[in-house]
N, C-alpha and C positions, 0 to 999 in steps of 0.2 A: 657192601655192608653198611647199615645205617650208623649214625653216630658222628660222622665226620662233618655233617652239614649243620649240626646243632651244637650250642655251647654247653659248658658244664652245668649251668643252672637249669637249662632246659632238660638235660638228661635226667637229673634228679626229680624235676617237676613231673615229667612224663612217667618216670619210673614209679613215682608215688601215687599216680592218678587212680590206680586201682583201689587205693585206700579211700579216696573220695567217694567212689561208687559204693563201696562197702558201707561207708557211713551214711550215704544218702538213702540206700535201700533199708538200712537198719532203722533210721529215724523217721522216714516218711510214713511208715505204716502206723505210727503212733497217732498222727493226726488224721490219716485217711480212715482209720477204724471208726472214728466218731460219726462218719458219714456213710461208710460202706453199709453199716447196719440198717440204714434207711432204705437202701436198694436191695440188699441181699441179707435176709434174716440170719442172725448169728446168735448162738447161745454162748455162755461163758467158756464152754469147752471148745466150740468151733472157732471162737475168737482167738483163744490161745493157739489153736491149730494153724490158723492163718498166719499168726506171728511166727510160730515155731517151725512151720514147714520150710521156711528159708534156711533154718539152722539144720534141719534134717538133710537138705541138699548140700549144705556146707560141710557136713561130716564126710560125705562122699567126695565132694570137690577137693577138700584139703587132703584126704587120704590118697587120692589118685594123682593129684597135680605135682606133689613133691617128687616122686619117682620119675614121672614123665619129664619134669624139668631137668633132672639129672641126665636123662637120656637125650632129649631133643633140644635142650637149651631154655634159658629163662625167657628170652625174647619171643620165641614162637608160642610159648604157653600164654604169655600176656595177650598176644593177638587173639588166640582162641577164647580166652576169658572175656575179652571185650565183645566178641560176637555173641557169646552166651548171655552176657548182660543185656544186649539189645533185644534178643529173642524173649528173655524173661520179662523185660519191661513192657514190651508190646503185648505179651500174653496177659499180663496183669491189667493193663489199661483197657483191654477189650473183653475181660472176663464177664460172662453173663450170669455166673452162679458161683456158689461156694467152692465147688470142685475145681473149676478153672482158676479161681483165686489161689487155691492151694498148689495147683500145678505150676502156675506162674511164679509163685514164691519158691517152689522147689527148684525151678530152673535158675532163678536168680541166686539161690543158695549154692548151686554148683560153682557159679562164678565167684561168689563171695568166698567160699572155701578155697578156691584156687588163688584168689588174691591174697588171702591171709597167709598162705603158704609161700607164695612166690615173691611178692613185693618186698617183704623184709629181707629175704635172701639176696635179691638183686641189689637193693640199696646198700646192704652191708658189704657185698663183694665189689661194688663199684667205688665205695668210699675209701679215702686214705685213712690210716689208723688214727691219726691225731684228731680228725673230725668225724670219725665213724658214728659216734653217738648222736651228734646233732643232725647229720645227714640221714641216718637211719630213722631218726625221730620224725622225719618228714611224713612217713607213713601214718603215724598217729595224728599229726597235724592235718593231713588230708582227710582222715576219718572224721575228725572233729569238724572240719569245714564242710564235709559232706552231710553230717548230722545237722549243722546249723543251716545249710542250704535247704535241706528237707523241711526244717521247721519254718523257714521263711516262705517256701513254696506253699506249705500247708496253710500258713496265715493268709497268704495272698489269695488262695482259692477257697478259704473257709466260708466266706459270706455266700459264695455260689454253691457250696457243698460239692465242688467239682473234684471228687477223689480220683477219678480216672486221669485227670491232668496231673494230679500230684504224683501218682505212681509212674505215669508214662513219661514224664520229663527226664527220667534217668537215661533215656535214649541219647540225650545231648552229650553229656560227658563220656558216654560209652563210645560214641562216634569219634570224639576227639582222641580218646585213647587208642581206638582202632587205627586211626590215621597216623597218630603220633608215633606208635610203636614201630612203624615202618622206617622211621629215622633214628631209632634208638640203637646203641651198640649192644652187643652181647656181653655178658659178664666175662671179665678177663680170666677168672679162675676156671670157668667152664671152657673157655677157648684154649687155655694152656693144656687142659686135660684131653680135649677132643679134637683140637685143630693143630695149633703150633704156637711156639713161644713168640714168634714175630707178631702173630695176630693178637696175642694177649698184650704185648708191649704197645702196639699201636692204639689199643683202647685205653690202656693205663695212662698214656700221654695226655689224654683228654682231661684227666682228673688229678694227676700227680706230678710232682717234680721228678726230674731224671734220676736224682740221687735215691729217691724212695723206690723207684721201679726196680733197680738192680737188687736191692735187699729183699723186696717182696718176691721177686721172681726166684731168687735163690731159695728162699724159705718154701715156696710152693713146689719147686723141683724136688727139694728134700722130702717133703711130704709125699709127693707123687712116686718116689722110689719105693714106697711101701705099696706093692702092687696088690691091692685088695679091691674086689668088686664092691659096688654100693651095698648089695645084699649081705656080703660077708662083714662089712663094716657095721651095718645095722644090727646084725645078730651077735657081734663080738662081745665078749664079756667086759672088755674095757670101756665100751660105749654104753652098755646097758644102764649103769647107774645114772649117767648124765641124761640119757633119754627119758628115764623115769622122772628125773628132776625137771626136765624141760616140760613134760606133760603135766606134772603137778603145778608148775609155775603158771602155765597157760590156763589150766582149770581154775586155779585160785583167782586169776584176774577176772574171770567171768562171774564166779559165784560170790564175790564180795559185795555184789549188789548193783554194779553200774548199769547193767542192762535192764534191770527192773525200772530204773529211772528213765533210761533212754526210750524203752518201748512203751512204758505206761504212764509217763509224766503227765500228758494231757488228761488221761483218765483219772489219775490221782487228784489233779487240781480240780477237775470237773466235779468229782465226788465231794471235794472240800468246799464246793459252793461257788467256784469262780466263774462258771459258765463256759460253754464250748470255745468261743472265739478268744476269750480272755485266757483260758487254759492254754491254748496254742501259743498265745503271745507270751505267757509265762515260760514256756519251753524255749522260745526264741532267746529269752534272757539267759537261761541255763546254757543253751548252745553257744551263745556269745562268750560267756565266761569260760566254757570248755576250750574254745579256740584260743582266747587270750592267754590262758594259763599254760596251754601246750606250747605256745610261742616262748613263754618264759622258760619252760622246761628245756626247749631246744638251746636256749642261751646258756643254761647252767649244766647240762647233762654231761659234758666233757670236762667239767671242773670239779664235780663232786662224785665220790664213789657211788656206783649203782646201788649197792646194798643200803647205804645210808639214806638215799632218796626213798627207797621202797619202805624201809622201816618208819621213816618220818611220815610217809603217806598213810601207812596203816594206822598210826596213832591218831592222825587227824580224821580219817574216815570213821574209825570206830567211835571217836568222841562225838562227831556230828550225828551219827546214828543213835547213840545212847541219849543224847540231849533231845533229839527229835522224838524218840519213843516215849521218853519221860514226859515231855510237854504235851504230846497227844493224849497220853494217859490222864493227865491232870486237867487239861483245858478242853480236850475233845476236838473232833474234826468239824463240828457243825458251825462253830463261830468263825467270824472273819479273821479273828486273831489266830485260830488254829490253822486256817488256810495259809496265811502268810508265814507262820512258823515253819510249815512244811516247805514253802518256797525257799526260805532262808537256809534251812538245814540241808536241803537237797543241793542248794548252790554251794554251800560249804563243802559238802561231800565231793561235788564235782571239782572244786578247786584242788583239793588234796589228791584226787585221782588223776586229774589232768596233768599235774606237775610231776607225778611219780609213776604209779603203776601203769597208766595209760601208755606213755611213750617208752618207758624202760623195758617193758616186756618185748616190744618189737625190736628194740636194739639188742637185747641180750640173747634172744632165742637163736638167731643165726650165729652169734658169737660162741655159743656153747658147743656147736657141732662141727665135726671135721669136714674138710672140703669134699672128700669123696662121697659123702652122704648128706651134705648140708641140706639140699632141697628136700630129700626124702624125710630126714629126721625133723626138719622144721614143719613139714607137712603133717607128720604124725602128731607133733605137739599142737599144731593148728586144729587137728581133728579133736584132740582133747578139749581145746578151747571151744570148738563148736558144740561139743556135747554139754559143756558147762553152760553155754549160752542157751542151748535148747532147754535144759532143766529149768533155768530161771524163767525163760519166756513161757513155758508150759505150766509151771507150778505156781508162779507168783499170783496170777488172778485167782487160782483155786485156793491157795493158802490164805490170801487176804479175805476171801469170802468166809472161810472156816474160822480163822484165828483172829482176824483184825490186823490192820496194817502195822500197828505199833509192835506187835509181837513178831511179825515177819522181819521188820527192821532190826529187832533184837537178835534174830537168827543170823542176819547178815553181819552184825557186830561181832558175834561169836566166831563166825567164819573169818572175819578180818583179823582177830587175835591169833587164830590158827595159822593164817597166812604169814603173819609177822614172825611167828616161831619158826616156820618153814624157811623163810628168807635167812634168818640169823644162823640157823643150824646147817642148812644144806646147800644154799645157793653160792657158787663161787663168784669172786670178784673178777670182772673182765675189763675194766676201764684201763686205757693206756697201753694195751697189749695187742700185737697183731693177731689176726685170726690163726696164723700158723703157730705162733708162740702159745696161744691158748690150747691148740690141738696137741702140740708136743708135750705140754705140761700135763694135759689130761691123760695121755698115754703113759707118761712116767708115773703119775700118781696111782693109776690103776695097777700098773705093773708092780709098783712098790707094795701096794696093799695085798696083791696076790702072793708076793714073796713073803710078806709078814705073816700071812695066814698059813703058810706051809709048815 
């Protein structure tokens, strides 16, 4: 079994590498679109279709990968995901027409959906309780590094308009992931359920102290005594409210506006008069801020309650959107001042997102769900996330054409207020508690609610 030949840091680095591929493929299309249109004619509808077809694939990838990981293991699924990433990147790089562009993006979407479902679960189950927040946040850090890498690649090839190189270079990290996964250990919680306690203990020794292992093994065994299948847990009345909360949480993260910025930032800057190459350079700045603030989030996420971080992020994002919409309304997009106002406000939005909603979602989703159905339930939530991302990618260019960009940002601000109300009212706090403690509390609360309703 892999894992014994690599250290703790490498385990979490390789475990989070799927996030880098997700970020790269999400960000690279924004710059590539500026030049694809010169080779392959695209309308505003087909442009949205090329962007969003990845997300259609992600819906299927996230839906199927969760249950498969519960059955076959997290590690095997990550290997399969890396192979699919390679096939998708090569299909895109060689695409002769719009149909093959869409097919390539669909294939990549299958892998993206799989990574959004599996990577957070793997990191959460490998991490000790005390540092689970920071280690699970590595997924979001890798996503932001992937986005920044795609922006840098876009900028490097912009003068040559070499969009095929932009999309094709995703093969490189995909190969690293495919080889690296051979040396990664399987999740200890999956091993305890499907193999043996000894196998789980040997993996836990790679990331935990001996005193922590006994306590966690006892808690896992206690949970395992409830002999329910994955399907029975998923459809149980005690899990249903949490599953709905998880799906709503994931959906909100996407529809508060982040992907409108990630996918269409170069187009927004270009329309504001910055020029194609300068527009791509502007996104490099946004991508850099995204990475830096995610690193800050990793440093503080285990010290501040998850809900407090989310609410403060909502306040900051809504404020930046309102300011931006108001200034565009009064100054307009045509002036150089209007262009730089957009750059400044989008950067402010990214700062608040990167330090709160970006990493916290990936930390909390696996925390919310029980061991017996963690992969499947996280996969279902990731499916909701992909649907939200698809809606934004497909509707944003159409809405901005009809309504104007400032009114679309006002819609995102209203959604941000709704997301804040959701967090305050429905989302449970998970910081500082083991996964098994959270599950036991979930069962007790649901049982008490049912008793109270009788």
